[in-house]
Structures are given as C-alpha cells and as structure tokens.
C-alpha positions in Angstrom: -11.9 237.5 127.8 -8.7 238.4 129.7 -5.3 238.5 128.2 -3.9 237.4 131.5 -4.5 233.7 130.8 -1.3 233.1 129.0 -0.2 229.7 128.1 2.2 228.3 130.6 4.6 227.7 127.7 4.8 231.4 127.0 7.1 231.8 130.0 10.8 231.6 129.0 11.7 229.4 132.0 8.9 226.9 131.1 10.0 226.8 127.4 13.5 226.0 128.7 12.3 223.2 131.0 10.2 221.7 128.2 13.3 221.7 125.9 15.4 220.1 128.7 12.8 217.4 129.1 12.7 216.8 125.4 16.5 216.7 125.2 16.6 214.3 128.1 14.2 212.0 126.3 16.3 212.2 123.1 19.5 211.5 124.9 18.0 208.4 126.6 16.6 207.0 123.4 19.8 207.8 121.5 22.0 206.4 124.3 19.9 203.2 124.6 20.5 202.5 120.9 24.2 203.5 121.0 25.2 201.2 123.8 22.7 198.4 123.2 25.4 196.2 121.5 27.4 196.4 124.8 24.5 195.0 126.8 23.9 198.4 128.4 21.0 200.8 128.6 21.3 204.6 129.0 20.5 204.1 132.7 23.3 201.6 133.2 25.7 203.6 131.2 24.9 206.7 133.3 25.5 204.8 136.5 28.8 203.5 135.2 29.7 207.1 134.3 29.0 208.2 137.8 31.1 205.4 139.2 33.9 206.4 136.8 33.5 210.0 137.9 33.9 209.0 141.5 36.8 206.6 140.8 35.4 204.0 143.0 35.0 206.3 146.0 31.2 206.6 146.0 28.6 204.5 147.7 25.2 204.2 146.1 23.7 207.3 147.8 26.5 209.5 146.5 26.2 208.1 143.0 22.5 208.9 143.1 23.2 212.4 144.4 25.8 212.9 141.7 23.1 212.1 139.0 20.2 213.7 140.7 18.3 210.4 141.0 16.6 208.5 143.8 18.9 206.2 145.7 16.5 203.3 145.3 16.6 203.4 141.5 20.3 203.7 141.5 20.6 200.8 143.9 18.5 198.6 141.6 20.8 199.5 138.6 23.9 198.9 140.6 22.6 195.5 141.7 21.9 194.7 138.0 25.4 195.8 137.1 26.9 193.7 139.9 24.9 190.7 138.6 26.3 191.3 135.2 29.9 191.4 136.5 30.4 195.0 135.7 30.7 196.4 139.2 31.6 195.1 142.6 31.6 196.4 146.2 34.5 197.5 148.4 34.6 198.3 152.1 33.9 202.0 152.9 36.3 203.3 155.5 33.8 205.9 156.6 30.7 203.8 156.8 30.4 200.1 157.6 27.1 199.5 155.7 27.4 201.8 152.7 29.8 199.9 150.5 31.8 201.7 147.8 30.8 200.8 144.2 33.8 200.0 142.0 34.0 198.9 138.4 35.4 195.5 137.6 37.9 195.1 134.8 35.0 194.0 132.6 33.0 197.1 133.6 36.0 199.4 132.9 36.3 197.7 129.4 32.5 198.2 128.7 32.5 201.8 129.9 35.6 202.5 127.8 33.8 201.0 124.7 30.7 203.1 125.4 32.9 206.2 125.7 34.5 205.4 122.4 31.1 205.0 120.8 29.9 208.4 122.3 33.1 210.4 121.4 32.3 211.0 117.7 28.7 211.9 118.6 29.9 214.5 121.2 32.4 215.8 118.7 29.7 216.1 116.0 27.4 217.9 118.5 30.1 220.4 119.4 31.6 220.7 115.9 29.9 223.9 114.9 29.3 225.3 118.4 31.6 227.8 120.1 33.1 225.9 123.1 32.6 229.0 125.3 28.9 229.0 124.4 28.6 225.3 125.3 30.4 226.0 128.6 28.2 229.0 129.4 25.1 226.9 128.6 26.3 224.1 131.0 27.0 226.7 133.7 23.6 228.3 133.3 21.8 224.9 133.5 23.9 224.0 136.6 23.0 227.3 138.2 19.3 226.6 137.7 19.7 223.1 139.1 21.5 224.4 142.2 18.7 227.0 142.8 16.1 224.3 142.4 18.0 222.0 144.8 18.3 224.8 147.3 14.6 225.5 147.2 13.8 221.9 147.5 16.1 221.6 150.6 14.5 224.7 152.1 11.0 223.3 151.7 11.9 219.9 153.1 13.3 221.5 156.3 10.1 223.5 156.9 
C-alpha cells in the first residue's frame, strides 16, 4: 500500500474549509433560533444586514454580491421581506430596472432588535479572545475568499 493516499482532510486548507462549513451551519442554526421571535430566519436577518450595510444604496444584485450569494436566492428573500413590510424599493438613479432595496421603519426596528439580541452573543464570543487575533483571522479568511473569487472569475472568462 502507498502512503500517498492521504485523507483529503489531512490537508490544512481542507481542515479549515470543513471547520468554516461547520461554523456556518452552527451560525445559521443559532441565528434561526435567536431571531425566530422577531419573525426572521438567519437568511432574512443576513439580507437585512446587507441592506443596513449598504444604507439603502444597493440593488438586489449588489446585496447578493455583498453576501456571496446567488442573486435569485436574495431576490426571493427580498420579496419575502417586502411582503412582510420590512423592506421597500426605491428608484435607482444609475439603473432604471434595478431598484434599490431600503428598509422600512418596521424593518429598521426589527433589525435593531435582532442586533440587540446578537450583541451579547458577540461579546461573549469575543470575551476571552484577543481582538487583534480575531481581526487577523477575519483578514485571513477574507484573503482566502478573495483568492477563490479571483480564481472563479478567471475560470469563467476562459
């Protein structure tokens, strides 16, 4: 037998990816439970966060890019949020058809409540961690994401 047939999980990058997948699943499950009382899911909360981040200046395609998700899935969630009265649409001065997604006062209130629920969790997660280490970890993950996006863009242009 050859020793060359290592498990794919022996590679440090693969172990990192697996842990990121696990963390994502944990965040979604935890988030769903955290914001359930507000009538939200993690997905709706994430889209509201992207809208808040853009301060009402993003159309659906930009919201999706901001979250690394498909435009169609974000459009479905935005439509659900609009039907719930949490977001509305505004004219986009740079594009006639791609309306800007803005939070309604009700959406702002719900997002603020979700943020208040999350803050103690974030504080507890960061309590015993060195802020520089958390920042370095976020930067490292962003660098990996950017490399993957660059490779994906290069492949789609071939």
